[in-house]
C-alpha positions in Angstrom: 0.0 0.0 0.0 1.4 3.4 -0.9 -0.3 4.9 2.2 2.1 3.0 4.5 5.2 4.7 2.9 3.7 8.1 2.5 6.1 10.8 3.5 5.1 14.2 5.1 4.4 16.8 2.5 1.8 18.8 0.7 -0.8 18.0 -2.0 -1.5 21.1 -4.0 -4.5 21.3 -6.2 -4.3 24.2 -8.5 -7.3 25.6 -10.4 -9.7 23.9 -8.0 -12.7 25.2 -10.0 -11.8 22.6 -12.7 -11.9 19.6 -10.4 -14.8 17.4 -11.4 -17.4 16.7 -8.7 -16.8 13.0 -8.8 -13.1 13.5 -7.9 -14.2 15.9 -5.1 -16.4 13.1 -3.8 -13.6 10.5 -4.0 -11.3 12.8 -1.9 -14.1 13.3 0.6 -14.6 9.5 0.8 -10.9 8.7 1.0 -9.5 11.2 3.6 -11.7 10.2 6.5 -11.4 6.5 5.7 -9.1 3.9 7.2 -6.9 4.0 4.1 -6.7 7.8 4.4 -5.2 7.8 7.9 -1.6 8.5 6.7 -2.9 11.2 4.4 -4.7 12.9 7.3 -1.7 12.7 9.6 1.1 13.5 7.3 -0.1 15.5 4.3 -1.3 19.1 4.1 -4.0 19.7 1.5 -3.8 23.0 -0.3 -5.8 24.4 -3.1 -5.8 27.5 -5.3 -8.4 29.1 -7.5 -8.8 32.3 -9.5 -12.5 32.3 -8.7 -14.2 33.1 -5.4 -14.8 29.7 -3.7 -18.2 30.8 -2.3 -19.2 31.5 -5.8 -18.1 28.0 -6.9 -20.2 26.6 -4.0 -23.2 28.6 -5.0 -23.1 27.5 -8.6 -22.5 23.9 -7.4 -19.1 23.6 -9.1 -17.9 22.6 -5.6 -20.0 20.4 -3.4 -20.9 21.8 0.0 -18.7 19.2 1.8 -15.7 19.8 -0.4 -16.1 23.6 0.0 -15.8 23.3 3.8 -12.9 20.8 3.4 -10.7 23.3 1.5 -11.7 26.5 3.2 -10.5 25.9 6.7 -8.0 28.6 6.2 -8.2 31.0 3.3 -5.6 33.5 2.0 -6.9 35.9 -0.6 -4.6 37.7 -3.0 -5.8 40.7 -5.0 -5.2 40.6 -8.8 -1.7 41.4 -9.9 -2.9 44.7 -11.4 -3.9 45.8 -7.9 -0.5 45.1 -6.4 2.0 46.6 -8.7 4.4 47.1 -5.8 5.1 43.3 -6.1 5.9 43.5 -9.8 9.7 44.1 -9.5 10.2 41.2 -7.1 8.1 38.9 -9.1 9.6 39.7 -12.5 13.1 39.4 -11.0 12.2 36.1 -9.5 10.9 34.7 -12.8 14.0 36.1 -14.6 16.3 34.3 -12.1 14.4 31.1 -12.7 15.1 31.4 -16.4 18.7 32.3 -15.8 19.2 29.1 -13.7 20.8 26.5 -15.8 20.8 28.8 -18.9 23.9 29.8 -20.8 22.7 33.4 -20.9 22.5 35.4 -17.7 20.3 38.5 -17.8 20.5 40.9 -15.0 17.1 42.7 -15.2 14.8 45.0 -17.2 15.1 48.5 -18.6 13.2 51.3 -16.8 10.8 51.5 -19.8 10.0 47.8 -19.5 9.3 48.1 -15.8 7.0 51.1 -16.5 5.1 49.1 -19.1 4.7 46.2 -16.7 3.3 48.6 -14.0 0.7 50.1 -16.5 -0.5 46.8 -17.9 -3.6 45.2 -16.3 -2.3 41.6 -16.4 -5.6 39.8 -17.1 -3.7 36.4 -16.8 -2.1 37.4 -13.5 1.1 35.5 -12.5 0.8 32.9 -15.2 0.8 35.6 -17.8 3.7 37.5 -16.1 5.8 34.3 -16.0 5.2 33.6 -19.7 6.1 37.2 -20.7 9.3 37.1 -18.7 10.2 33.6 -20.1 9.6 34.7 -23.7 11.5 38.0 -23.2 14.4 36.1 -21.8 14.5 33.8 -24.8 14.4 36.8 -27.2 17.0 38.8 -25.4 20.5 38.7 -26.8 22.1 41.0 -24.2 22.3 41.4 -20.5 19.1 43.5 -20.0 15.6 43.0 -21.3 14.3 45.9 -23.3 11.0 46.6 -25.0 12.1 45.0 -28.3 12.3 41.7 -26.4 8.8 41.7 -25.1 6.4 39.2 -26.7 4.2 40.4 -29.5 1.0 39.5 -27.8 2.0 41.5 -24.7 2.6 44.6 -26.9 -0.7 44.2 -28.7 -2.4 43.7 -25.3 -1.0 47.0 -24.2 -2.2 48.7 -27.4 -5.7 47.2 -26.8 -5.7 48.4 -23.3 -4.9 51.9 -24.3 -7.7 52.2 -26.9 -10.6 54.4 -25.9 -14.2 53.4 -26.1 -15.6 52.9 -29.5 -17.9 55.7 -30.8 -20.8 53.2 -31.2 -20.6 52.1 -27.6 -20.4 48.5 -28.7 -17.9 46.3 -26.9 -15.7 44.4 -29.3 -14.9 40.8 -28.1 -11.3 40.8 -26.8 -10.0 37.9 -29.0 -11.5 39.7 -32.1 -9.9 43.0 -31.0 -6.4 41.4 -30.4 -6.6 39.6 -33.8 -7.4 42.9 -35.6 -4.6 44.7 -33.8 -2.1 41.9 -34.6 -3.2 42.1 -38.3 -2.6 45.8 -38.3 0.8 45.5 -36.7 1.8 42.8 -39.2 0.7 44.9 -42.2 2.7 47.9 -40.8 5.8 45.7 -40.3 5.5 44.4 -43.9 5.2 47.9 -45.2 8.3 49.0 -43.3 10.1 45.9 -44.6 9.1 46.6 -48.2 7.2 43.3 -48.3 10.2 41.2 -47.0 8.5 38.7 -44.8 11.7 37.6 -43.0 12.6 41.2 -42.2 9.0 41.9 -41.1 9.1 38.9 -38.7 12.4 40.2 -37.3 10.8 43.6 -36.7 7.9 42.0 -34.9 10.2 39.9 -32.7 8.8 36.6 -34.1 
């Protein structure tokens, strides 16, 4: 039995809102059972969600019993856009993760990049920030990440964010808006590159 050799540790369930109800019930049945004794005594169960857990309970994504199992102690973090004071530490942390084991060591970001990060609304929160830093690290050929190294989708997201309301008052779907902006940027790059696709791709950082 694996339970007899279970070592102290933590089981972390990320995106708890995606956990099917049948798996929730299996955990609820297992933990208080005789086979779950080692789990109860040696393992800390932790979960994370980008959705308010009480909302998940109300819409029955989480069963009532499972909700109370995972909400004994709750730590709520505001969205990344509301805690820009953490951005410098977080971006440097993700950068050092990319530096580790890499042949290229990058020391940080230009002031302009830091300013862009602070003014972006980060709809994808930490996952998006980590992807942006990872892609910028891969694109950077020097010791400091500049605006030219930022992913194309991040730059179009900034442009979309800065657009004012449309005169008609109609809200354009975000994916459609980003697609349109990408198309406009590509057309602009092709024009600057006199139709040379390879040069246009280089200008776009692709």
